C-alpha positions as CSV (number, residue, x, y, z in Angstrom):
1,M,-63.0,-71.8,165.0
2,I,-65.4,-72.7,167.6
3,Q,-67.6,-69.2,168.2
4,P,-70.7,-69.1,170.3
5,I,-72.7,-65.9,168.8
6,G,-75.9,-64.3,169.9
7,E,-76.4,-62.3,172.3
8,D,-76.9,-64.7,175.0
9,G,-73.8,-66.9,173.4
10,K,-76.5,-69.8,172.9
11,Y,-75.7,-70.7,169.6
12,L,-72.8,-72.6,168.4
13,R,-70.5,-71.8,164.8
14,I,-67.7,-74.0,164.3
15,I,-65.8,-72.5,160.8
16,D,-62.5,-75.0,159.7
17,Y,-60.5,-73.0,157.4
18,K,-59.1,-74.7,154.9
19,S,-56.4,-74.7,152.0
20,S,-58.8,-75.7,149.4
21,S,-62.5,-75.2,148.3
22,K,-64.9,-77.7,150.7
23,N,-68.4,-77.7,151.3
24,I,-70.5,-80.2,153.1
25,D,-72.2,-82.9,151.0
26,L,-75.3,-84.7,152.4
27,N,-74.8,-87.6,150.9
28,E,-71.1,-88.2,152.1
29,V,-72.5,-87.6,155.7
30,Y,-75.3,-90.1,155.4
31,A,-72.5,-92.6,154.1
32,G,-70.4,-91.4,157.1
33,L,-67.5,-90.3,155.6
34,Q,-68.0,-86.0,155.6
35,I,-68.5,-85.8,159.9
36,Q,-66.0,-84.1,161.1
37,L,-67.3,-80.4,161.5
38,L,-71.0,-82.2,162.7
39,T,-69.1,-84.3,164.9
40,Y,-67.7,-81.5,167.1
41,S,-71.0,-79.4,166.5
42,D,-72.7,-82.3,168.2
43,A,-70.4,-82.9,171.1
44,I,-70.2,-79.2,172.5
45,C,-73.3,-78.7,172.0
46,K,-74.7,-81.7,174.1
47,E,-71.7,-80.6,176.8
48,E,-72.7,-77.0,177.2
49,D,-76.5,-77.2,175.9
50,I,-76.5,-74.6,173.4
51,M,-78.0,-74.8,169.8
52,P,-76.5,-75.2,166.5
53,A,-76.2,-72.6,164.3
54,G,-73.9,-73.8,161.6
55,V,-70.7,-75.4,160.7
56,F,-69.0,-73.4,158.0
57,Y,-65.6,-74.2,155.7
58,F,-63.8,-70.7,154.8
59,S,-61.5,-71.1,151.8
60,L,-57.8,-69.5,152.2
61,L,-57.1,-69.8,148.7
62,E,-55.6,-66.8,146.9
63,Q,-58.7,-65.7,144.8
64,M,-58.2,-64.9,141.4
65,I,-60.6,-62.6,139.0
66,K,-61.3,-63.3,135.2
67,A,-63.2,-60.6,133.4
68,D,-64.2,-60.4,129.8
69,K,-64.5,-56.8,130.7
70,K,-62.9,-53.8,132.0
71,I,-64.2,-53.6,135.7
72,T,-64.2,-51.4,138.7
73,E,-61.9,-51.8,141.9
74,E,-65.3,-52.1,143.5
75,E,-66.5,-54.8,141.6
76,I,-63.7,-57.0,141.8
77,E,-64.0,-56.3,145.5
78,Q,-67.8,-58.2,145.1
79,L,-66.2,-61.0,143.7
80,I,-63.7,-61.4,145.6
81,Q,-66.2,-61.3,148.8
82,K,-68.5,-63.0,146.8
83,N,-66.0,-66.0,146.4
84,F,-65.0,-65.8,150.2
85,R,-68.2,-66.6,151.2
86,M,-68.1,-69.3,153.5
87,K,-69.5,-72.9,152.3
88,G,-71.3,-75.2,154.8
89,L,-74.5,-76.3,156.2
90,I,-76.9,-73.4,158.8
91,L,-80.2,-73.4,160.3
92,A,-82.5,-72.1,158.1
93,D,-83.8,-69.7,160.5
94,V,-84.4,-65.9,159.4
95,K,-82.8,-64.9,162.9
96,I,-80.1,-67.4,162.5
97,I,-79.1,-66.4,159.6
98,Q,-78.6,-62.6,160.9
99,M,-76.9,-64.1,163.8
100,N,-74.6,-64.9,161.2
101,D,-74.3,-61.9,159.3
102,N,-75.3,-58.9,161.1
103,T,-75.2,-56.6,157.9
104,L,-78.4,-58.7,156.4
105,T,-81.7,-57.8,156.0
106,S,-82.5,-59.4,152.7
107,G,-80.9,-60.9,149.6
108,S,-77.7,-62.9,149.5
109,S,-75.8,-63.1,152.6
110,K,-72.0,-62.4,151.7
111,L,-71.1,-64.5,154.5
112,V,-72.5,-67.6,154.3
113,P,-74.9,-69.5,152.4
114,A,-77.8,-68.3,152.9
115,A,-80.3,-66.0,151.4
116,I,-83.5,-63.5,152.6
117,T,-86.5,-62.4,150.7
118,A,-87.6,-59.5,150.5
119,S,-91.2,-60.5,152.9
120,G,-88.4,-61.5,155.7
121,T,-88.1,-65.0,155.0
122,V,-85.5,-67.8,154.1
123,N,-84.9,-67.7,150.6
124,E,-84.7,-71.9,150.8
125,K,-83.1,-71.4,146.6
126,W,-80.6,-69.7,148.0
127,T,-79.6,-71.2,151.4
128,N,-77.9,-74.4,152.1
129,G,-79.6,-75.1,155.1
130,V,-82.2,-77.6,157.4
131,D,-84.8,-76.6,160.1
132,K,-84.1,-77.5,163.8
133,E,-86.2,-80.8,163.8
134,E,-84.2,-81.2,160.7
135,F,-80.1,-80.4,162.6
136,K,-81.4,-82.8,165.2
137,I,-81.9,-86.0,163.2
138,L,-78.7,-84.6,161.6
139,Q,-76.8,-84.9,165.1
140,D,-78.7,-88.2,166.5
141,Y,-77.3,-89.7,163.1
142,I,-74.3,-88.4,163.6
143,D,-74.0,-90.0,167.3
144,Y,-75.5,-92.7,166.0
145,I,-72.9,-93.4,163.3
146,I,-69.8,-93.0,165.3
147,K,-71.2,-95.6,167.9
148,Q,-71.2,-97.3,164.9
149,I,-67.5,-96.7,164.0
150,A,-66.4,-97.6,167.6
151,K,-68.1,-101.2,167.5
152,E,-66.5,-102.3,164.3
153,I,-63.4,-101.3,165.1
154,L,-63.0,-103.2,168.5
155,S,-64.8,-106.2,166.6
156,G,-62.0,-106.0,164.0
157,K,-63.8,-105.5,161.0
158,I,-61.6,-104.0,158.3
159,D,-63.8,-104.7,155.1
160,L,-62.8,-103.0,152.1
161,K,-65.3,-101.0,151.0
162,P,-63.4,-97.7,149.2
163,Y,-66.6,-95.1,148.9
164,H,-67.3,-94.3,145.2
165,K,-68.9,-91.4,143.9
166,N,-69.1,-89.9,140.5
167,G,-67.0,-92.1,138.9
168,K,-64.2,-91.5,141.3
169,T,-62.8,-93.4,144.7
170,P,-59.8,-93.0,146.8
171,C,-58.0,-95.5,145.4
172,E,-57.0,-93.6,142.3
173,Y,-55.0,-92.0,145.0
174,C,-54.2,-94.3,147.1
175,E,-50.6,-95.0,148.2
176,Y,-51.2,-98.5,149.7
177,K,-52.9,-100.7,146.6
178,T,-50.6,-103.8,146.7
179,V,-50.9,-103.7,150.7
180,C,-54.5,-103.6,150.4
181,G,-55.1,-105.5,147.3
182,F,-58.8,-104.0,147.0
183,N,-60.3,-105.6,143.3
184,T,-63.6,-105.6,142.0
185,K,-62.8,-108.8,140.5
186,Q,-62.3,-110.8,143.6
187,N,-65.2,-112.1,145.6
188,N,-66.9,-109.5,148.8
189,N,-65.0,-106.5,147.0
190,V,-67.6,-103.9,146.4
191,Y,-67.2,-100.0,146.4
192,N,-69.5,-98.2,149.3
193,Y,-71.5,-96.3,146.4
194,I,-72.6,-92.9,147.0
195,D,-75.5,-91.8,145.0
196,K,-77.1,-88.5,144.9
197,K,-80.1,-88.2,146.5
198,S,-82.3,-84.7,147.4
199,K,-81.5,-83.0,151.0
200,D,-85.6,-84.6,151.6
201,D,-84.3,-88.0,150.5
202,I,-80.8,-88.0,153.1
203,I,-83.1,-86.5,156.2
204,R,-86.0,-89.4,155.5
205,K,-83.7,-91.7,155.0
206,M,-81.4,-90.8,158.3
207,K,-84.7,-91.0,160.3
208,E,-86.2,-94.3,159.1
209,G,-82.7,-95.8,159.6
210,L,-82.6,-94.3,163.1
211,E,-85.9,-95.4,164.2
212,S,-85.7,-98.9,162.4
213,N,-82.3,-99.5,164.6
214,G,-84.2,-98.2,168.2
215,F,-82.5,-94.9,168.6
216,I,-85.2,-93.2,168.2
217,E,-89.2,-93.1,168.7
């Protein structure tokens, strides 16, 4: 769902409804894997001249509540609401957070992955977000990645380089192993290893990559 928010509709949020639990991992974004929602956001914001407010996943999975003790219906409802809270990436600004959840004054939001302190600032510990400058770097990086992918497709580049993250690869579920023939024992067959980096490290590396390739000054 593509939805303008705010009184003047100058901010954009995108919600993707999923039948599984999913979140945005900036490590995968940096590797050029998880770019769908950020690509939508970048394209629409440029076309409509608006600002990104957040990109989210909403899980449609039926919620099962487990408890070690007898709990009230109200407590069950609260747990269900917590489990239905959207995951993703938000613009870490109090005004934007409250646009996404207009019932929130302080504490953690029941709708989006964000929180506000009692003093009225963004609670960074409980907020999965980036500031405006970081979001701009993300948008520029997505633009750069898409152009690189397009060049590789047009040039016929089809390197065998599946990702490898936390000991798992897509090869485990691939039905075309015999066609692909990927084997690390063969020359030039290597995984695209995705390391776990902090948000600050990823943004810094994205910015450095953009600068070194002349994409930004």
